[in-house]
C-alpha positions in Angstrom: 25.8 10.2 1.9 25.7 13.5 -0.3 28.7 12.2 -2.0 26.8 9.1 -3.1 24.4 11.4 -4.5 27.0 13.9 -6.1 28.7 11.0 -7.7 29.2 11.8 -11.6 28.2 8.5 -12.6 24.9 8.3 -10.3 24.1 12.0 -12.0 24.7 11.0 -15.3 22.6 8.1 -14.8 19.8 10.2 -13.5 20.2 12.5 -16.1 19.7 10.0 -18.5 16.4 8.6 -16.7 14.8 12.0 -16.1 15.4 12.7 -20.2 14.0 8.9 -21.1 11.1 10.0 -19.0 10.9 13.2 -20.4 7.4 15.4 -19.5 6.3 18.8 -19.1 8.9 22.2 -18.4 8.6 22.8 -14.7 8.4 26.5 -13.6 11.2 27.7 -15.0 10.6 26.7 -18.6 13.4 25.0 -18.9 12.8 21.4 -21.1 14.8 18.0 -20.6 16.1 18.8 -23.7 18.3 21.7 -22.1 19.3 19.4 -18.8 22.6 18.2 -20.2 24.2 21.7 -21.3 22.6 23.4 -18.4 24.1 20.8 -16.0 28.1 21.2 -18.1 27.7 24.6 -17.5 26.1 24.6 -13.8 27.8 21.6 -12.2 30.4 23.0 -10.3 28.1 25.9 -9.3 25.1 23.0 -7.9 27.7 20.9 -6.7 29.1 23.4 -4.1 25.3 24.5 -3.1 24.4 20.9 -2.5 27.4 20.4 -0.1 27.3 23.6 1.6 23.4 23.0 2.0 22.4 26.3 0.4 20.8 24.9 -2.6 16.7 26.1 -2.5 14.8 23.8 -4.8 12.3 25.9 -7.6 8.3 25.9 -6.6 6.7 23.1 -7.6 4.3 24.0 -10.9 0.8 22.3 -10.5 -1.3 20.3 -13.0 -4.8 19.4 -12.7 -5.4 16.1 -14.4 -8.6 14.1 -14.6 -9.2 10.9 -12.6 -12.0 9.9 -15.2 -14.7 9.5 -12.6 -15.1 13.6 -13.0 -12.9 14.7 -10.5 -9.2 15.4 -11.0 -5.8 15.0 -9.4 -3.2 17.3 -8.6 0.0 16.7 -10.4 3.3 18.2 -9.3 5.7 18.5 -11.9 9.2 20.3 -10.1 12.0 22.0 -12.6 13.9 19.0 -14.3 16.9 20.2 -12.4 15.1 19.4 -9.4 13.7 16.4 -10.7 17.8 14.9 -12.1 18.8 15.9 -8.5 15.7 13.9 -6.7 16.5 11.3 -9.0 20.0 10.9 -7.8 19.3 11.0 -4.3 16.5 8.0 -5.0 19.2 6.3 -6.9 21.3 6.5 -3.7 19.1 6.1 -0.8 17.2 3.4 -2.3 19.6 0.5 -1.8 19.4 1.0 1.7 15.5 0.8 2.2 15.0 -2.4 -1.0 16.4 -4.9 1.3 13.7 -3.9 4.7 10.7 -4.0 2.4 8.1 -6.8 2.6 7.5 -9.3 0.0 4.1 -8.8 -0.5 4.7 -4.8 -1.7 4.8 -4.6 -5.3 4.6 -0.6 -6.6 7.3 0.8 -7.6 10.3 -2.2 -7.0 13.0 -3.3 -8.9 11.3 -6.7 -10.6 8.1 -6.5 -9.4 4.9 -5.2 -11.1 1.1 -4.7 -11.1 0.5 -8.1 -12.6 2.3 -10.1 -10.1 0.1 -8.3 -7.3 -2.7 -9.2 -9.4 -2.0 -13.0 -9.4 -0.9 -12.9 -5.9 -4.6 -12.0 -4.6 -5.9 -14.7 -7.2 -4.2 -17.1 -5.4 -5.4 -15.4 -2.4 -8.8 -15.8 -3.3 -8.7 -19.9 -4.9 -7.2 -21.0 -1.9 -10.4 -19.7 0.2 -9.9 -16.4 1.5 -12.2 -15.0 0.0 -13.6 -12.2 2.2 -11.3 -8.9 1.1 -10.9 -6.2 3.2 -10.6 -3.5 0.8 -9.0 -0.2 1.9 -9.0 3.1 -0.3 -6.3 5.6 1.6 -8.3 9.2 0.9 -5.9 11.5 -0.9 -2.6 9.4 0.1 -0.1 11.2 -1.7 -1.5 14.9 -0.3 -1.4 13.4 3.3 1.7 12.1 4.1 2.6 13.7 7.1 6.2 14.8 7.0 7.5 14.3 10.7 6.6 10.6 10.3 8.3 10.3 7.0 11.4 12.1 8.2 11.7 10.6 11.1 11.6 6.8 9.3 14.4 8.3 6.8 16.6 9.6 9.5 17.1 5.4 10.8 18.8 4.7 8.1 20.0 8.1 6.5 22.2 9.7 9.3 23.6 12.5 6.7 21.7 15.9 7.9 22.5 18.0 4.3 20.7 14.8 2.8 18.2 14.8 5.0 17.7 18.7 4.7 17.4 18.5 1.0 14.6 16.4 1.3 13.0 18.2 3.5 13.5 21.3 1.3 11.5 19.7 -1.3 8.5 18.4 0.8 8.1 21.7 1.9 8.6 23.4 -1.5 5.5 25.5 -2.6 3.3 24.5 -5.3 1.8 26.8 -7.8 -2.3 26.3 -7.4 -5.0 28.6 -9.6 -2.3 31.4 -9.8 -1.2 31.2 -6.7 2.2 29.7 -4.7 0.6 27.5 -1.7 2.7 26.6 1.2 3.0 22.5 1.7 3.2 21.5 5.2 2.0 17.6 4.4 1.8 15.6 1.3 4.3 13.7 -1.1 3.9 15.8 -4.6 2.9 13.1 -7.3 5.0 13.4 -10.3 8.5 13.9 -8.7 11.0 10.7 -9.4 11.6 11.3 -5.2 7.8 10.5 -4.6 7.3 6.7 -5.2 9.9 5.8 -2.8 8.9 8.1 -0.2 5.7 6.5 -0.2 7.0 3.1 -0.1 9.0 4.2 3.1 5.5 5.4 4.6 3.8 2.6 3.7 6.6 0.1 4.8 5.1 0.5 8.4 1.4 -0.7 7.6 3.2 -3.7 5.6 5.5 -4.4 8.9 2.1 -4.2 10.9 0.2 -6.8 9.2 3.3 -8.8 8.7 2.9 -8.6 12.9 -0.8 -10.1 12.3 0.4 -12.7 10.0 -2.4 -11.8 7.5 -2.2 -12.5 4.2 -2.3 -9.1 2.2 -1.2 -7.3 -1.5 -0.4 -4.1 -1.7 1.0 -1.8 -4.6 2.2 1.7 -3.7 -1.3 3.0 -1.9 -3.3 0.5 -3.0 -4.0 -2.5 -1.0 -6.4 -5.4 0.2 -6.2 -7.6 3.0 -7.5 -11.4 2.4 -9.5 -13.4 5.2 -11.4 -16.6 5.6 -14.5 -15.3 7.2 -17.1 -12.1 7.5 -16.1 -11.7 11.6 -12.4 -12.0 10.7 -12.6 -9.8 7.8 -14.4 -6.9 10.1 -11.8 -7.5 13.0 -8.7 -6.8 10.6 -10.5 -3.8 9.3 -10.8 -2.1 12.2 -7.3 -2.7 13.6 -5.4 -1.5 10.4 -8.1 1.4 10.6 -6.9 2.4 14.0 -3.3 1.8 13.0 -3.4 4.2 9.7 -5.3 6.7 11.8 -3.4 6.9 15.1 0.3 5.9 13.9 0.6 7.1 10.3 -2.1 9.5 10.3 -3.2 8.5 7.1 -7.4 9.0 6.4 -9.2 6.5 4.8 -12.3 7.0 1.9 -14.9 5.0 3.9 -17.0 5.3 1.0 -14.6 3.2 -1.4 -13.3 0.8 1.7 -15.4 -2.1 2.8 -15.8 -6.0 2.8 -15.9 -7.2 -0.3 -16.6 -10.9 -2.0 -14.2 -11.6 -4.9 -17.3 -11.1 -7.8 -17.3 -7.4 -6.2 -13.7 -6.7 -6.0 -11.6 -5.0 -7.9 -7.5 -5.1 -7.8 -5.5 -2.6 -10.4 -8.2 -2.9 -13.2 -8.5 -6.8 -12.9 -11.6 -8.3 -11.4 -12.8 -11.9 -10.7 -15.6 -14.2 -12.4 -16.0 -17.8 -11.1 -15.5 -20.4 -13.2 -18.6 -23.3 -13.2 -18.0 -27.5 -13.7 -20.8 -29.8 -14.1 -23.1 -26.9 -12.1 -21.0 -26.2 -9.2 -18.7 -23.1 -8.5 -14.7 -23.9 -9.0 -11.8 -21.6 -9.3 -12.3 -17.7 -9.9 -10.2 -16.1 -13.3 -8.9 -13.1 -13.8 -11.3 -10.1 -16.5 -10.5 -7.1 -17.0 -13.1 -4.1 -14.7 -15.8 -2.6 -16.5 -13.7 0.7 -16.3 -10.4 -1.0 -17.7 -12.8 -1.6 -21.0 -14.6 1.8 -21.0 -11.5 3.5 -21.0 -10.2 1.4 -24.0 -13.0 2.3 -26.1 -12.9 6.3 -25.0 -9.3 6.0 -26.1 -9.9 4.1 -29.1 -12.6 6.2 -29.9 -10.3 9.3 -30.2 -8.3 7.3 -32.2 -10.8 6.3 -35.0 -13.3 9.8 -34.7 -14.2 10.4 -38.2 -13.6 14.2 -37.7 -9.9 13.5 -35.9 -7.3 14.8 -38.3 -5.1 12.0 -39.3 -4.3 10.1 -42.0 -5.2 6.1 -42.2 -1.5 5.2 -41.8 -1.8 7.3 -38.3 -4.4 6.2 -37.6 -3.1 2.5 -37.5 0.3 3.6 -36.1 -2.0 5.0 -32.9 -4.1 2.0 -32.6 -1.3 -0.1 -32.5 0.6 1.6 -29.8 -2.4 1.7 -27.9 -3.4 -2.1 -28.1 0.5 -3.3 -27.5 0.5 -0.5 -24.1 -2.8 -2.6 -23.2 -2.8 -6.2 -23.8 0.5 -5.5 -22.4 -0.7 -4.7 -19.0 -4.1 -7.0 -19.2 -2.5 -10.4 -20.5 -2.8 -12.4 -17.9 -6.8 -11.7 -18.1 -9.1 -14.2 -20.2 -10.2 -11.8 -22.6 -10.6 -13.9 -25.6 -14.6 -13.1 -26.2 -14.5 -10.0 -25.6 -11.7 -9.0 -27.9 -13.3 -10.7 -30.9 -16.6 -8.7 -30.3 -14.1 -5.1 -29.7 -12.4 -6.4 -33.3 -15.3 -6.6 -34.6 -16.3 -3.2 -33.8 -12.9 -1.3 -34.5 -12.9 -2.7 -37.5 -16.2 -1.1 -38.3 -15.3 1.9 -37.0 -12.0 1.9 -39.8 -14.5 1.5 -42.3 -16.5 5.0 -40.9 -13.2 6.6 -41.1 -12.5 5.7 -45.0 -16.3 5.9 -46.2 -16.1 9.5 -44.3 -12.8 10.6 -46.4 -13.8 9.3 -49.7 -16.4 12.4 -49.1 -17.8 12.9 -52.6 -20.6 10.5 -54.1 -18.9 10.3 -57.4 -15.3 9.3 -55.3 -17.5 6.6 -53.2 -19.2 5.4 -56.8 -15.3 4.6 -58.0 -14.1 3.5 -55.2 -16.6 0.8 -54.8 -15.7 0.0 -58.3 -12.1 -0.7 -57.8 -13.2 -2.7 -55.2 -14.8 -5.1 -57.2 -19.1 -3.6 -56.9 -20.6 -3.9 -60.3 -21.5 -0.2 -61.6 -25.2 -0.2 -60.1 -24.3 -1.4 -56.9 -22.3 1.4 -57.1 -24.0 4.2 -58.2 -26.9 3.5 -55.5 -24.5 3.2 -52.7 -22.8 6.1 -53.6 -26.0 7.9 -53.5 -27.8 6.3 -50.2 -29.3 8.4 -47.3 -28.2 5.8 -44.9 -26.0 7.2 -42.4 -22.2 6.6 -42.2 -22.2 3.9 -39.3 -25.2 2.2 -40.5 -22.7 2.0 -44.2 -19.9 1.1 -42.3 -21.1 -2.5 -41.1 -23.4 -2.8 -44.5 -22.4 -5.5 -46.5 -21.3 -3.5 -49.3 -18.1 -2.2 -47.0 -17.7 -5.5 -45.1 -17.2 -7.4 -48.1 -15.2 -5.2 -49.8 -13.3 -3.2 -47.1 -12.1 -6.7 -45.9 -9.9 -8.0 -42.7 -7.7 -9.1 -45.5 -7.6 -5.9 -47.1 -7.4 -4.0 -43.4 -4.1 -6.2 -42.7 -2.7 -4.8 -45.7 -3.0 -1.6 -44.5 -1.0 -2.4 -41.4 -4.0 -3.7 -38.8 -3.8 -6.1 -36.5 -6.7 -7.3 -34.6 -6.2 -7.3 -30.7 -7.2 -11.0 -30.6 -4.4 -11.7 -32.7 -1.9 -9.7 -30.9 -3.3 -11.9 -27.4 -3.0 -14.9 -29.2 0.7 -14.4 -29.6 1.3 -13.6 -26.2 -0.6 -16.1 -25.1 2.2 -19.4 -25.1 4.3 -17.1 -22.9 1.4 -16.2 -20.0 2.7 -19.7 -18.2 6.5 -18.3 -18.3 7.0 -17.2 -14.1 7.3 -13.2 -14.3 9.9 -13.5 -11.6 11.4 -15.3 -9.4 11.8 -15.0 -5.5 12.0 -17.3 -2.6 8.5 -18.5 -1.8 7.0 -17.4 2.3 5.1 -19.5 3.8 2.5 -16.7 5.8 1.1 -18.8 8.8 
């Protein structure tokens, strides 16, 4: 196995992946730009240390990132050399586990994505499985038991050098609050190996749910189970809770876990609302969760804030980049109505930026005249005491800085972008054998 890890093609593929992912430097300060030169000079030494089992990983740099709810998550950033080696190990061992993973596990796997998980959840709900066991694992990546994980790895990997290397990465200390902290459990988020290791661990949960014949969806550590009755949901929830506690030693977050109905349930940023036909409730359709809309508006606010130092073209470029990624993720939801309102709000924010950029009254007057306003109205509006946001929504700017003029400067409405991708929504996201759950 260690020879597969050190294979030249595998290593170069891992190097390219790490460089394309970019990312911050680790404890040694080396950036991804310096990785190729370092590998060229030190390849023989690295290979020798790995074959002899004497390689020692660097400590991990810890970084607190916001979770958006006032709390933070500790992100572990290995050095770029360790990231490259972890990527190489991941590529070498992934194929041995991939065939064992269950169909309804969608996270961090080839040809699988979050949209497929959400569509499967929608399919269950519209088939009548509307009592949902929603279980939130408490700090999953921080609670993974090393002994259990290494035992699962040993089933498929008999190479002691590779197993010892993985164990060293799991035990590498992390820099937290200026001190190196020993680690005896958990998989650091931020390493290339952690998604695969988490999938290997939670595949045991998938097997248990398959054994019980449950309908479920799992994306990384987010999973939910779909049943037809509240009593069945309670029974299943208790059994899975005991399995997680006793077999995998993983705690659950009781505050965020529970039995949900579709209207109170969100999965990977999506929610569900019923449609009504002749006053009767019909099928459920996908919508974007409130948190999803709130996060989008916060990012748009930052880009279009009048005090953000940026030219109009830079704002448009950043807006397009944000909108493209957001629509790419939420393209399967019903969002036309809200996008129409959001586009109007974004255009007013852009008008506000333009009005603020004109600054002096005389410049405002000249620019209004250039846009077709008569001299009297241009003079009056350039001297107005109204606030900038009120002016941005007033007829004087709405009728001059029109959608057509904004489009000429590169602005594209989100609704227009959504309608361009809408014809492709009926195309299958991927094909695989359909499995019937009894």
